[in-house]
N, C-alpha and C positions, 0 to 999 in steps of 0.2 A: 543567275550568273554562275560562271564556271569557277571563279575564285571562292575559296572557303570564306564563310562569314566571320568577320572580326568583331563587329558590333551587331548585336541582334536584338531587336525589339519585337516581341512576340505577343500578339493579341493584347496590346497595351491600351488601357482606357483610363481616363481621369475625370472625376467629377468632384466639385467642391461642395455641392449642396445635396448630393444624393439623387438628383433628378436630371439635371442637364449635363450631358457629356461634353467636356471641352476637347478631349481626345477620345475617339470612338473606335475601338477594336483595330488598333494600328499595328501593321506588320512592316518592318523595314530591316534590311540587312545591308551592312556596309563592309566592304573588303578592306584589308590592311593596305594603307597607302592611298586610299581613294579619297577624293574630294567630293562630298555630297552636299548640295544646298537644299535646304527646306524653304520652299518659296510659296508665298501665299499672302492674301490680304490680312489686315489686322483682325485678330480674333479667330483665326482659322485653326489654331492649335499648334503652330510650329514652335513658338517659344516655350510653351508648356512642355512639349516633347523634348526640347533641348534641356530644360530645367530638370526633367525626370532623369535624363541621361547623366546630367551633372551631379544629381543627388540633392538638389535644392527643393525638389518636389518628389513625392512618392506616388507610384501608380496605384490607382484604385483596384485595377485588375491587370493580369498579364505579368510578363517577366522581361527583364533587361539583362543581357549578358555581354561581357567584354572578354574576348578571347576564350570563350567557353565558360567563364565564371559568372555566377549570379552577382549582380550589382545591387539588387533591390534593397538589401539590408546594410549596405556599406555607406558610411558618411562621405561627403564630398572629398575630404583630404585623403581618403584611403582608396580612391578610385583610379589613380594614375591618369587623371584627366586635367588638361590645362584649359583655362577659360578666359575668353576675351569679351568684355562688355562694350556696349555702345558708348558709355560715359567714362571710359578708361578705368575708373575705380582705383586710381592711384592714391597713395597716402600723401596728403599735402605737406606734412611735417617731416617726411623722410626725403633724403636725396634720391636721385635717380638710381644710383648703385644700390642703395638700401631697399628701394622699392623692388628692384629686380631680384635682390637676394631674399626677399621675404619668404617665398615658397620653400627655399632651401633651409632657412632658419627654423620654420615650423616642422620640417622633416629632420631636424637635428643633424644637418650636414656640417662637417667640421669647417672652421674658419678659413683655412688655407684653400680647401676645395671650393668653398663658397666664392672666395675672391677670384679664383681661376675661372669658374663657370660664369660669374657675372661679367668678367672681362670678355670672355668668349661671346656671351649673349649680346653685349653692347656693340662688339665689333660686327656681329652678324647683322644688326640693324643699322650699322654705320653711325653710331652715336657715342663712341667711347669718350670723346672730348667733353661730353655733357654729364659725366658720371656724378659730379659733385653739385650739380644744380638741383633746384627743387622743381616739382611739376609746374608750378605757376610761371616759371621762367621759360617754359617751352611752348612752342606752337601746338595747335591741336594735332597736326600730323605727327609731330615728334612725340607727343604724349601717347598717341595710339601705337607708335612703334615700340615705345617703352612697355606698354601693356602687352604687346605681342612678345617681347623679350621675356617678360615676367612669366608669361604662360608657357614659354618654351624652355626656360632655364633648368627645370628639373627633369627635362627629357621625358615628357609624358607619352603614353601610348597614343593618346587622342587629344586633339585640340578642338574645343567647341567655341564658336564665335556667334554672338548674338547681335545682329545688326552693327557690326563693329565700325563701319564706315559711315553710318547714318548722320553723324554730327559734322562731317567734313564737307568742304565745298567741292565742286565738281572736279577741279584739277587735282586737288589733294586726294580725292577719292580714287581717281584713276591711277595715280602714282602708287597708292597703297594696295590697290587691286593687284598690280604687277609685283609689288613687294611680297604680298602673301602668296601669290602663285609661284614666285621664285623660291621662297622658303619651303613651300609644299614640295616642289620638285627636288630641290637640293637635299632636303632632310628626309624625304620619303614620308612626310607626315600623313596621318589619317585625320582629315578635317571634316567636321559637320558644321555647316555654316547657315545661319538663319538670315533671310533677307526678304523684303517685299519688292525688291527691284529686279524686274525680269532680266534686264540687260546684264546686270551684275552676275546673276545666277548663271545665265547662259554663257557668259564669257569665261567665268572662272572654273566651272564645275566639270567633273567627269560625268556626274549624274545629277539630276534635279528631281526632287520629290515635290510635286505640286499639291498644296494643301487647300482644302475648303471644308468648312463645317466639321472640323476635327478629324477628317479622314484624308488619306492620301488618294487623290484622284488619279494620279499617274506618276510613276517613278521611272525615269528613262534618261538616256543621254540627251544633250541639247538638240542634236540633229534629229533624233527619234521624236522628240516632243514637237519639233517643227513639222516633220514630214508625216507623223502618224498620231495626231492628238486623239486620245481615246474618248473624249466627250466634249461637249460645247464649252464647259467651263475652262478646260485646258486650252482649247483652241482660241478662246477669247483672251485668256490671261497671259498667254505667251507673247502677245503682240507688244 
C-alpha cells in the first residue's frame, strides 16, 4: 500500500504449548483511518491476533508496532487502544454514564473533563437520555452502543472489535453495522474488526484479511477478493 503503516505486525507467531502455532509468521500492515476486518472460521487465529494487538496475549515471536512504537512490552491500558467485545463487558452495578466514564477514571482524567466527554460520547451514539440507567435496563443493541461509546470516549488511536455484533439479531446487527461505519467515517477511526461473517466483512471494510490455520491467506479490498482470489480457500470462503 502507498499509505504509511500505522499498525504493523511483523513475523508474529503465537504458540501456547511450544508445538502448535495458533498464529504462524503473520505479517499485516494497517494504515491510519483504515477499516480492516480479520475474517475466518473459528480457530483460524484471527481473535488471537486481535488479543496480541490489544495486549491481552503476548506474541511468541515477532513484533507489533503502533505508529512506529513497539507495543510488545506495553500493558493494555498503555496502548492507546479501545476494545469492543461480543458480550459488551459492561459493569452491571454501574450506570451507563459510569460505564462510559470508566476508561477515563483509570487514566486519571479530571471530573469535569470526564463529564463533558461522557456527555459527548453518549450523544454520539444517540443515548444521552439513558445515562442514569443500568445495563440490565437496556436492549442488546443499546448495550453494544454503550460498549462502543466506552471504547471511543478516551479518543484512542485504534479501536479493536471482536465479533461485536455476534449476539444481536439480524435487524439489530445491520443497524449496528451502519452505526459503526458512520462513526468510522465521521471520526476517521482506525478499526481492526474480527468476524466470521463474510457479508459483514465485505460490506464494512476497506480491506479484509482472510485467515486460515493461523495464516493470512489473502489481504485485499472486498472487490479484489471477489475478482482475484489467490487460492481455493479464499474463493470458497468469500461466498
